[in-house]
PDB file with SEQRES, HELIX, SHEET and CRYST1 records, atoms N, CA, C and O in Angstrom:
SEQRES   1 A   71  MET ILE HIS GLY ALA TYR ILE ALA ILE GLY ILE ALA GLY          
SEQRES   2 A   71  ILE PHE THR PHE HIS MET LEU GLU ASN ILE GLY MET ALA          
SEQRES   3 A   71  MET GLY LEU LEU PRO ILE THR GLY VAL PRO LEU PRO PHE          
SEQRES   4 A   71  VAL SER TYR GLY GLY SER SER SER LEU THR ASN PHE ILE          
SEQRES   5 A   71  CYS ILE GLY LEU LEU LEU ASN VAL SER SER ARG ARG LYS          
SEQRES   6 A   71  LYS ALA ILE PHE ILE ASP                                      
HELIX    1 AA1 ILE A    2  MET A   27  1                                  26    
HELIX    2 AA2 GLY A   44  SER A   62  1                                  19    
CRYST1    1.000    1.000    1.000  90.00  90.00  90.00 P 1           1          
ATOM      1  N   MET A   1      84.826 116.636 101.817  1.00  0.00           N  
ATOM      2  CA  MET A   1      84.190 115.678 100.923  1.00  0.00           C  
ATOM      3  C   MET A   1      85.098 115.354  99.750  1.00  0.00           C  
ATOM      4  O   MET A   1      85.259 114.189  99.384  1.00  0.00           O  
ATOM      5  N   ILE A   2      85.680 116.364  99.171  1.00  0.00           N  
ATOM      6  CA  ILE A   2      86.523 116.129  98.000  1.00  0.00           C  
ATOM      7  C   ILE A   2      87.847 115.499  98.405  1.00  0.00           C  
ATOM      8  O   ILE A   2      88.476 114.810  97.602  1.00  0.00           O  
ATOM      9  N   HIS A   3      88.282 115.729  99.655  1.00  0.00           N  
ATOM     10  CA  HIS A   3      89.548 115.149 100.113  1.00  0.00           C  
ATOM     11  C   HIS A   3      89.450 113.623 100.185  1.00  0.00           C  
ATOM     12  O   HIS A   3      90.413 112.919  99.880  1.00  0.00           O  
ATOM     13  N   GLY A   4      88.293 113.124 100.586  1.00  0.00           N  
ATOM     14  CA  GLY A   4      88.093 111.678 100.635  1.00  0.00           C  
ATOM     15  C   GLY A   4      88.173 111.048  99.258  1.00  0.00           C  
ATOM     16  O   GLY A   4      88.692 109.944  99.099  1.00  0.00           O  
ATOM     17  N   ALA A   5      87.658 111.751  98.269  1.00  0.00           N  
ATOM     18  CA  ALA A   5      87.735 111.243  96.894  1.00  0.00           C  
ATOM     19  C   ALA A   5      89.178 111.195  96.418  1.00  0.00           C  
ATOM     20  O   ALA A   5      89.571 110.257  95.724  1.00  0.00           O  
ATOM     21  N   TYR A   6      89.974 112.201  96.788  1.00  0.00           N  
ATOM     22  CA  TYR A   6      91.387 112.198  96.416  1.00  0.00           C  
ATOM     23  C   TYR A   6      92.125 111.038  97.073  1.00  0.00           C  
ATOM     24  O   TYR A   6      92.961 110.392  96.442  1.00  0.00           O  
ATOM     25  N   ILE A   7      91.818 110.777  98.333  1.00  0.00           N  
ATOM     26  CA  ILE A   7      92.438 109.655  99.033  1.00  0.00           C  
ATOM     27  C   ILE A   7      92.065 108.341  98.351  1.00  0.00           C  
ATOM     28  O   ILE A   7      92.928 107.494  98.117  1.00  0.00           O  
ATOM     29  N   ALA A   8      90.783 108.171  98.034  1.00  0.00           N  
ATOM     30  CA  ALA A   8      90.321 106.926  97.404  1.00  0.00           C  
ATOM     31  C   ALA A   8      90.945 106.735  96.026  1.00  0.00           C  
ATOM     32  O   ALA A   8      91.346 105.623  95.683  1.00  0.00           O  
ATOM     33  N   ILE A   9      91.033 107.781  95.244  1.00  0.00           N  
ATOM     34  CA  ILE A   9      91.636 107.680  93.915  1.00  0.00           C  
ATOM     35  C   ILE A   9      93.122 107.361  94.020  1.00  0.00           C  
ATOM     36  O   ILE A   9      93.641 106.566  93.236  1.00  0.00           O  
ATOM     37  N   GLY A  10      93.803 107.966  94.970  1.00  0.00           N  
ATOM     38  CA  GLY A  10      95.226 107.706  95.156  1.00  0.00           C  
ATOM     39  C   GLY A  10      95.498 106.265  95.557  1.00  0.00           C  
ATOM     40  O   GLY A  10      96.411 105.633  95.026  1.00  0.00           O  
ATOM     41  N   ILE A  11      94.710 105.741  96.494  1.00  0.00           N  
ATOM     42  CA  ILE A  11      94.903 104.364  96.939  1.00  0.00           C  
ATOM     43  C   ILE A  11      94.558 103.383  95.816  1.00  0.00           C  
ATOM     44  O   ILE A  11      95.247 102.379  95.633  1.00  0.00           O  
ATOM     45  N   ALA A  12      93.498 103.671  95.071  1.00  0.00           N  
ATOM     46  CA  ALA A  12      93.160 102.813  93.929  1.00  0.00           C  
ATOM     47  C   ALA A  12      94.276 102.842  92.887  1.00  0.00           C  
ATOM     48  O   ALA A  12      94.572 101.819  92.269  1.00  0.00           O  
ATOM     49  N   GLY A  13      94.892 103.996  92.690  1.00  0.00           N  
ATOM     50  CA  GLY A  13      96.016 104.105  91.762  1.00  0.00           C  
ATOM     51  C   GLY A  13      97.226 103.307  92.218  1.00  0.00           C  
ATOM     52  O   GLY A  13      97.909 102.685  91.405  1.00  0.00           O  
ATOM     53  N   ILE A  14      97.493 103.324  93.528  1.00  0.00           N  
ATOM     54  CA  ILE A  14      98.605 102.546  94.066  1.00  0.00           C  
ATOM     55  C   ILE A  14      98.376 101.059  93.822  1.00  0.00           C  
ATOM     56  O   ILE A  14      99.265 100.361  93.335  1.00  0.00           O  
ATOM     57  N   PHE A  15      97.179 100.576  94.162  1.00  0.00           N  
ATOM     58  CA  PHE A  15      96.878  99.160  93.973  1.00  0.00           C  
ATOM     59  C   PHE A  15      96.922  98.777  92.495  1.00  0.00           C  
ATOM     60  O   PHE A  15      97.434  97.714  92.145  1.00  0.00           O  
ATOM     61  N   THR A  16      96.392  99.629  91.635  1.00  0.00           N  
ATOM     62  CA  THR A  16      96.398  99.342  90.194  1.00  0.00           C  
ATOM     63  C   THR A  16      97.822  99.283  89.650  1.00  0.00           C  
ATOM     64  O   THR A  16      98.166  98.384  88.882  1.00  0.00           O  
ATOM     65  N   PHE A  17      98.642 100.246  90.052  1.00  0.00           N  
ATOM     66  CA  PHE A  17     100.024 100.253  89.589  1.00  0.00           C  
ATOM     67  C   PHE A  17     100.761  99.004  90.055  1.00  0.00           C  
ATOM     68  O   PHE A  17     101.468  98.377  89.267  1.00  0.00           O  
ATOM     69  N   HIS A  18     100.605  98.634  91.324  1.00  0.00           N  
ATOM     70  CA  HIS A  18     101.303  97.458  91.840  1.00  0.00           C  
ATOM     71  C   HIS A  18     100.853  96.188  91.120  1.00  0.00           C  
ATOM     72  O   HIS A  18     101.672  95.322  90.812  1.00  0.00           O  
ATOM     73  N   MET A  19      99.556  96.078  90.854  1.00  0.00           N  
ATOM     74  CA  MET A  19      99.072  94.886  90.159  1.00  0.00           C  
ATOM     75  C   MET A  19      99.593  94.827  88.727  1.00  0.00           C  
ATOM     76  O   MET A  19     100.068  93.779  88.287  1.00  0.00           O  
ATOM     77  N   LEU A  20      99.512  95.933  87.998  1.00  0.00           N  
ATOM     78  CA  LEU A  20      99.979  95.941  86.609  1.00  0.00           C  
ATOM     79  C   LEU A  20     101.488  95.722  86.524  1.00  0.00           C  
ATOM     80  O   LEU A  20     101.971  95.012  85.642  1.00  0.00           O  
ATOM     81  N   GLU A  21     102.225  96.335  87.446  1.00  0.00           N  
ATOM     82  CA  GLU A  21     103.676  96.171  87.452  1.00  0.00           C  
ATOM     83  C   GLU A  21     104.059  94.722  87.723  1.00  0.00           C  
ATOM     84  O   GLU A  21     104.934  94.177  87.051  1.00  0.00           O  
ATOM     85  N   ASN A  22     103.412  94.091  88.704  1.00  0.00           N  
ATOM     86  CA  ASN A  22     103.741  92.724  89.057  1.00  0.00           C  
ATOM     87  C   ASN A  22     103.346  91.752  87.958  1.00  0.00           C  
ATOM     88  O   ASN A  22     104.103  90.830  87.655  1.00  0.00           O  
ATOM     89  N   ILE A  23     102.193  91.933  87.362  1.00  0.00           N  
ATOM     90  CA  ILE A  23     101.758  91.055  86.268  1.00  0.00           C  
ATOM     91  C   ILE A  23     102.660  91.231  85.050  1.00  0.00           C  
ATOM     92  O   ILE A  23     102.987  90.261  84.368  1.00  0.00           O  
ATOM     93  N   GLY A  24     103.063  92.483  84.779  1.00  0.00           N  
ATOM     94  CA  GLY A  24     103.991  92.729  83.670  1.00  0.00           C  
ATOM     95  C   GLY A  24     105.345  92.080  83.896  1.00  0.00           C  
ATOM     96  O   GLY A  24     105.965  91.590  82.953  1.00  0.00           O  
ATOM     97  N   MET A  25     105.809  92.072  85.146  1.00  0.00           N  
ATOM     98  CA  MET A  25     107.077  91.402  85.454  1.00  0.00           C  
ATOM     99  C   MET A  25     106.952  89.896  85.270  1.00  0.00           C  
ATOM    100  O   MET A  25     107.860  89.255  84.742  1.00  0.00           O  
ATOM    101  N   ALA A  26     105.830  89.332  85.704  1.00  0.00           N  
ATOM    102  CA  ALA A  26     105.643  87.883  85.592  1.00  0.00           C  
ATOM    103  C   ALA A  26     105.553  87.444  84.130  1.00  0.00           C  
ATOM    104  O   ALA A  26     105.983  86.345  83.780  1.00  0.00           O  
ATOM    105  N   MET A  27     104.996  88.298  83.287  1.00  0.00           N  
ATOM    106  CA  MET A  27     104.876  87.963  81.870  1.00  0.00           C  
ATOM    107  C   MET A  27     106.147  88.275  81.081  1.00  0.00           C  
ATOM    108  O   MET A  27     106.273  87.878  79.922  1.00  0.00           O  
ATOM    109  N   GLY A  28     107.079  88.975  81.698  1.00  0.00           N  
ATOM    110  CA  GLY A  28     108.324  89.316  81.018  1.00  0.00           C  
ATOM    111  C   GLY A  28     108.241  90.574  80.186  1.00  0.00           C  
ATOM    112  O   GLY A  28     109.141  90.841  79.390  1.00  0.00           O  
ATOM    113  N   LEU A  29     107.186  91.354  80.348  1.00  0.00           N  
ATOM    114  CA  LEU A  29     107.030  92.583  79.569  1.00  0.00           C  
ATOM    115  C   LEU A  29     107.713  93.777  80.216  1.00  0.00           C  
ATOM    116  O   LEU A  29     108.088  94.729  79.532  1.00  0.00           O  
ATOM    117  N   LEU A  30     107.874  93.728  81.534  1.00  0.00           N  
ATOM    118  CA  LEU A  30     108.479  94.825  82.289  1.00  0.00           C  
ATOM    119  C   LEU A  30     109.695  94.303  83.046  1.00  0.00           C  
ATOM    120  O   LEU A  30     109.777  93.113  83.353  1.00  0.00           O  
ATOM    121  N   PRO A  31     110.640  95.194  83.347  1.00  0.00           N  
ATOM    122  CA  PRO A  31     111.815  94.743  84.102  1.00  0.00           C  
ATOM    123  C   PRO A  31     111.435  94.394  85.543  1.00  0.00           C  
ATOM    124  O   PRO A  31     110.464  94.920  86.087  1.00  0.00           O  
ATOM    125  N   ILE A  32     112.208  93.509  86.139  1.00  0.00           N  
ATOM    126  CA  ILE A  32     111.941  93.071  87.507  1.00  0.00           C  
ATOM    127  C   ILE A  32     112.366  94.175  88.461  1.00  0.00           C  
ATOM    128  O   ILE A  32     113.529  94.578  88.484  1.00  0.00           O  
ATOM    129  N   THR A  33     111.398  94.665  89.259  1.00  0.00           N  
ATOM    130  CA  THR A  33     111.672  95.775  90.166  1.00  0.00           C  
ATOM    131  C   THR A  33     111.459  95.413  91.632  1.00  0.00           C  
ATOM    132  O   THR A  33     111.919  96.148  92.506  1.00  0.00           O  
ATOM    133  N   GLY A  34     110.795  94.334  91.928  1.00  0.00           N  
ATOM    134  CA  GLY A  34     110.570  93.950  93.316  1.00  0.00           C  
ATOM    135  C   GLY A  34     109.292  94.510  93.909  1.00  0.00           C  
ATOM    136  O   GLY A  34     109.147  94.536  95.132  1.00  0.00           O  
ATOM    137  N   VAL A  35     108.362  94.957  93.080  1.00  0.00           N  
ATOM    138  CA  VAL A  35     107.085  95.458  93.567  1.00  0.00           C  
ATOM    139  C   VAL A  35     106.199  94.257  93.900  1.00  0.00           C  
ATOM    140  O   VAL A  35     105.967  93.412  93.035  1.00  0.00           O  
ATOM    141  N   PRO A  36     105.700  94.166  95.133  1.00  0.00           N  
ATOM    142  CA  PRO A  36     104.888  93.005  95.512  1.00  0.00           C  
ATOM    143  C   PRO A  36     103.452  93.111  95.009  1.00  0.00           C  
ATOM    144  O   PRO A  36     102.928  94.209  94.821  1.00  0.00           O  
ATOM    145  N   LEU A  37     102.831  91.971  94.795  1.00  0.00           N  
ATOM    146  CA  LEU A  37     101.429  91.924  94.409  1.00  0.00           C  
ATOM    147  C   LEU A  37     100.584  92.106  95.669  1.00  0.00           C  
ATOM    148  O   LEU A  37     100.748  91.350  96.626  1.00  0.00           O  
ATOM    149  N   PRO A  38      99.679  93.097  95.693  1.00  0.00           N  
ATOM    150  CA  PRO A  38      98.918  93.374  96.924  1.00  0.00           C  
ATOM    151  C   PRO A  38      98.122  92.160  97.407  1.00  0.00           C  
ATOM    152  O   PRO A  38      97.420  91.511  96.631  1.00  0.00           O  
ATOM    153  N   PHE A  39      98.245  91.870  98.698  1.00  0.00           N  
ATOM    154  CA  PHE A  39      97.529  90.815  99.424  1.00  0.00           C  
ATOM    155  C   PHE A  39      97.881  89.410  98.967  1.00  0.00           C  
ATOM    156  O   PHE A  39      97.254  88.455  99.426  1.00  0.00           O  
ATOM    157  N   VAL A  40      98.859  89.241  98.079  1.00  0.00           N  
ATOM    158  CA  VAL A  40      99.244  87.917  97.617  1.00  0.00           C  
ATOM    159  C   VAL A  40     100.710  87.650  97.947  1.00  0.00           C  
ATOM    160  O   VAL A  40     101.035  86.612  98.523  1.00  0.00           O  
ATOM    161  N   SER A  41     101.595  88.576  97.586  1.00  0.00           N  
ATOM    162  CA  SER A  41     103.020  88.388  97.822  1.00  0.00           C  
ATOM    163  C   SER A  41     103.336  88.496  99.303  1.00  0.00           C  
ATOM    164  O   SER A  41     102.682  89.232 100.042  1.00  0.00           O  
ATOM    165  N   TYR A  42     104.342  87.755  99.722  1.00  0.00           N  
ATOM    166  CA  TYR A  42     104.739  87.751 101.126  1.00  0.00           C  
ATOM    167  C   TYR A  42     105.612  88.967 101.403  1.00  0.00           C  
ATOM    168  O   TYR A  42     106.539  89.265 100.650  1.00  0.00           O  
ATOM    169  N   GLY A  43     105.310  89.650 102.469  1.00  0.00           N  
ATOM    170  CA  GLY A  43     106.111  90.789 102.897  1.00  0.00           C  
ATOM    171  C   GLY A  43     105.406  91.498 104.027  1.00  0.00           C  
ATOM    172  O   GLY A  43     104.241  91.874 103.897  1.00  0.00           O  
ATOM    173  N   GLY A  44     106.093  91.684 105.127  1.00  0.00           N  
ATOM    174  CA  GLY A  44     105.463  92.277 106.303  1.00  0.00           C  
ATOM    175  C   GLY A  44     105.088  93.734 106.116  1.00  0.00           C  
ATOM    176  O   GLY A  44     103.952  94.122 106.390  1.00  0.00           O  
ATOM    177  N   SER A  45     106.037  94.553 105.649  1.00  0.00           N  
ATOM    178  CA  SER A  45     105.758  95.977 105.512  1.00  0.00           C  
ATOM    179  C   SER A  45     104.758  96.240 104.384  1.00  0.00           C  
ATOM    180  O   SER A  45     103.936  97.151 104.485  1.00  0.00           O  
ATOM    181  N   SER A  46     104.822  95.456 103.326  1.00  0.00           N  
ATOM    182  CA  SER A  46     103.871  95.614 102.227  1.00  0.00           C  
ATOM    183  C   SER A  46     102.453  95.257 102.676  1.00  0.00           C  
ATOM    184  O   SER A  46     101.502  95.976 102.368  1.00  0.00           O  
ATOM    185  N   SER A  47     102.313  94.156 103.397  1.00  0.00           N  
ATOM    186  CA  SER A  47     100.993  93.758 103.886  1.00  0.00           C  
ATOM    187  C   SER A  47     100.436  94.787 104.861  1.00  0.00           C  
ATOM    188  O   SER A  47      99.252  95.121 104.816  1.00  0.00           O  
ATOM    189  N   LEU A  48     101.304  95.289 105.749  1.00  0.00           N  
ATOM    190  CA  LEU A  48     100.872  96.303 106.713  1.00  0.00           C  
ATOM    191  C   LEU A  48     100.394  97.561 105.993  1.00  0.00           C  
ATOM    192  O   LEU A  48      99.364  98.133 106.350  1.00  0.00           O  
ATOM    193  N   THR A  49     101.140  97.984 104.988  1.00  0.00           N  
ATOM    194  CA  THR A  49     100.759  99.173 104.223  1.00  0.00           C  
ATOM    195  C   THR A  49      99.441  98.959 103.486  1.00  0.00           C  
ATOM    196  O   THR A  49      98.605  99.861 103.433  1.00  0.00           O  
ATOM    197  N   ASN A  50      99.252  97.769 102.919  1.00  0.00           N  
ATOM    198  CA  ASN A  50      97.999  97.475 102.218  1.00  0.00           C  
ATOM    199  C   ASN A  50      96.817  97.510 103.173  1.00  0.00           C  
ATOM    200  O   ASN A  50      95.762  98.046 102.833  1.00  0.00           O  
ATOM    201  N   PHE A  51      96.978  96.947 104.360  1.00  0.00           N  
ATOM    202  CA  PHE A  51      95.891  96.957 105.331  1.00  0.00           C  
ATOM    203  C   PHE A  51      95.606  98.367 105.851  1.00  0.00           C  
ATOM    204  O   PHE A  51      94.451  98.704 106.115  1.00  0.00           O  
ATOM    205  N   ILE A  52      96.629  99.183 105.998  1.00  0.00           N  
ATOM    206  CA  ILE A  52      96.415 100.579 106.396  1.00  0.00           C  
ATOM    207  C   ILE A  52      95.642 101.317 105.311  1.00  0.00           C  
ATOM    208  O   ILE A  52      94.741 102.099 105.614  1.00  0.00           O  
ATOM    209  N   CYS A  53      95.989 101.074 104.045  1.00  0.00           N  
ATOM    210  CA  CYS A  53      95.266 101.722 102.939  1.00  0.00           C  
ATOM    211  C   CYS A  53      93.800 101.297 102.914  1.00  0.00           C  
ATOM    212  O   CYS A  53      92.921 102.130 102.692  1.00  0.00           O  
ATOM    213  N   ILE A  54      93.528 100.020 103.137  1.00  0.00           N  
ATOM    214  CA  ILE A  54      92.136  99.556 103.171  1.00  0.00           C  
ATOM    215  C   ILE A  54      91.409 100.192 104.355  1.00  0.00           C  
ATOM    216  O   ILE A  54      90.238 100.552 104.240  1.00  0.00           O  
ATOM    217  N   GLY A  55      92.092 100.331 105.486  1.00  0.00           N  
ATOM    218  CA  GLY A  55      91.496 101.010 106.633  1.00  0.00           C  
ATOM    219  C   GLY A  55      91.153 102.461 106.333  1.00  0.00           C  
ATOM    220  O   GLY A  55      90.105 102.952 106.750  1.00  0.00           O  
ATOM    221  N   LEU A  56      92.030 103.148 105.613  1.00  0.00           N  
ATOM    222  CA  LEU A  56      91.731 104.525 105.200  1.00  0.00           C  
ATOM    223  C   LEU A  56      90.509 104.574 104.293  1.00  0.00           C  
ATOM    224  O   LEU A  56      89.654 105.447 104.442  1.00  0.00           O  
ATOM    225  N   LEU A  57      90.427 103.640 103.356  1.00  0.00           N  
ATOM    226  CA  LEU A  57      89.259 103.607 102.465  1.00  0.00           C  
ATOM    227  C   LEU A  57      87.969 103.351 103.236  1.00  0.00           C  
ATOM    228  O   LEU A  57      86.941 103.962 102.947  1.00  0.00           O  
ATOM    229  N   LEU A  58      88.020 102.452 104.212  1.00  0.00           N  
ATOM    230  CA  LEU A  58      86.833 102.178 105.023  1.00  0.00           C  
ATOM    231  C   LEU A  58      86.437 103.394 105.849  1.00  0.00           C  
ATOM    232  O   LEU A  58      85.249 103.668 106.024  1.00  0.00           O  
ATOM    233  N   ASN A  59      87.427 104.126 106.357  1.00  0.00           N  
ATOM    234  CA  ASN A  59      87.142 105.331 107.126  1.00  0.00           C  
ATOM    235  C   ASN A  59      86.515 106.409 106.248  1.00  0.00           C  
ATOM    236  O   ASN A  59      85.573 107.083 106.664  1.00  0.00           O  
ATOM    237  N   VAL A  60      87.039 106.570 105.032  1.00  0.00           N  
ATOM    238  CA  VAL A  60      86.470 107.560 104.104  1.00  0.00           C  
ATOM    239  C   VAL A  60      85.026 107.194 103.761  1.00  0.00           C  
ATOM    240  O   VAL A  60      84.155 108.063 103.723  1.00  0.00           O  
ATOM    241  N   SER A  61      84.777 105.914 103.514  1.00  0.00           N  
ATOM    242  CA  SER A  61      83.417 105.515 103.136  1.00  0.00           C  
ATOM    243  C   SER A  61      82.446 105.625 104.305  1.00  0.00           C  
ATOM    244  O   SER A  61      81.262 105.887 104.096  1.00  0.00           O  
ATOM    245  N   SER A  62      82.925 105.429 105.531  1.00  0.00           N  
ATOM    246  CA  SER A  62      82.022 105.540 106.682  1.00  0.00           C  
ATOM    247  C   SER A  62      81.687 106.989 107.001  1.00  0.00           C  
ATOM    248  O   SER A  62      80.624 107.266 107.556  1.00  0.00           O  
ATOM    249  N   ARG A  63      82.572 107.916 106.660  1.00  0.00           N  
ATOM    250  CA  ARG A  63      82.326 109.337 106.933  1.00  0.00           C  
ATOM    251  C   ARG A  63      81.625 110.054 105.782  1.00  0.00           C  
ATOM    252  O   ARG A  63      81.371 111.256 105.858  1.00  0.00           O  
ATOM    253  N   ARG A  64      81.316 109.327 104.733  1.00  0.00           N  
ATOM    254  CA  ARG A  64      80.648 109.914 103.574  1.00  0.00           C  
ATOM    255  C   ARG A  64      79.230 110.303 103.944  1.00  0.00           C  
ATOM    256  O   ARG A  64      78.524 109.541 104.604  1.00  0.00           O  
ATOM    257  N   LYS A  65      78.818 111.474 103.525  1.00  0.00           N  
ATOM    258  CA  LYS A  65      77.468 111.935 103.819  1.00  0.00           C  
ATOM    259  C   LYS A  65      76.481 111.255 102.885  1.00  0.00           C  
ATOM    260  O   LYS A  65      76.633 111.282 101.663  1.00  0.00           O  
ATOM    261  N   LYS A  66      75.485 110.655 103.475  1.00  0.00           N  
ATOM    262  CA  LYS A  66      74.458 109.984 102.701  1.00  0.00           C  
ATOM    263  C   LYS A  66      73.380 110.998 102.288  1.00  0.00           C  
ATOM    264  O   LYS A  66      73.043 111.908 103.045  1.00  0.00           O  
ATOM    265  N   ALA A  67      72.861 110.823 101.099  1.00  0.00           N  
ATOM    266  CA  ALA A  67      71.804 111.707 100.618  1.00  0.00           C  
ATOM    267  C   ALA A  67      70.473 111.254 101.206  1.00  0.00           C  
ATOM    268  O   ALA A  67      70.097 110.086 101.110  1.00  0.00           O  
ATOM    269  N   ILE A  68      69.772 112.205 101.815  1.00  0.00           N  
ATOM    270  CA  ILE A  68      68.466 111.909 102.394  1.00  0.00           C  
ATOM    271  C   ILE A  68      67.438 112.778 101.658  1.00  0.00           C  
ATOM    272  O   ILE A  68      67.523 114.006 101.638  1.00  0.00           O  
ATOM    273  N   PHE A  69      66.476 112.095 101.064  1.00  0.00           N  
ATOM    274  CA  PHE A  69      65.438 112.803 100.321  1.00  0.00           C  
ATOM    275  C   PHE A  69      64.202 112.932 101.185  1.00  0.00           C  
ATOM    276  O   PHE A  69      63.632 111.931 101.621  1.00  0.00           O  
ATOM    277  N   ILE A  70      63.794 114.146 101.429  1.00  0.00           N  
ATOM    278  CA  ILE A  70      62.604 114.407 102.247  1.00  0.00           C  
ATOM    279  C   ILE A  70      61.588 115.121 101.372  1.00  0.00           C  
ATOM    280  O   ILE A  70      61.874 116.159 100.774  1.00  0.00           O  
ATOM    281  N   ASP A  71      60.403 114.546 101.310  1.00  0.00           N  
ATOM    282  CA  ASP A  71      59.328 115.171 100.509  1.00  0.00           C  
ATOM    283  C   ASP A  71      58.397 115.960 101.389  1.00  0.00           C  
ATOM    284  O   ASP A  71      57.437 116.553 100.897  1.00  0.00           O  
TER     285      ASP A  71                                                      
END                                                                             
């Protein structure tokens, strides 16, 4: 259960970092590093990696135990 949360937090961190890095580069606040914007920038390996990460998140959410309240 806790491993799924670690996976979800890690993937969210990757997406957040890539978005902030790319927006900072576009605004001129950060140096240009070549980090692509997820699901927007063109790149085969980047898109494949993003889709694999979303697949992992969907798998974690589908295996999550739902709380069932029985009175």
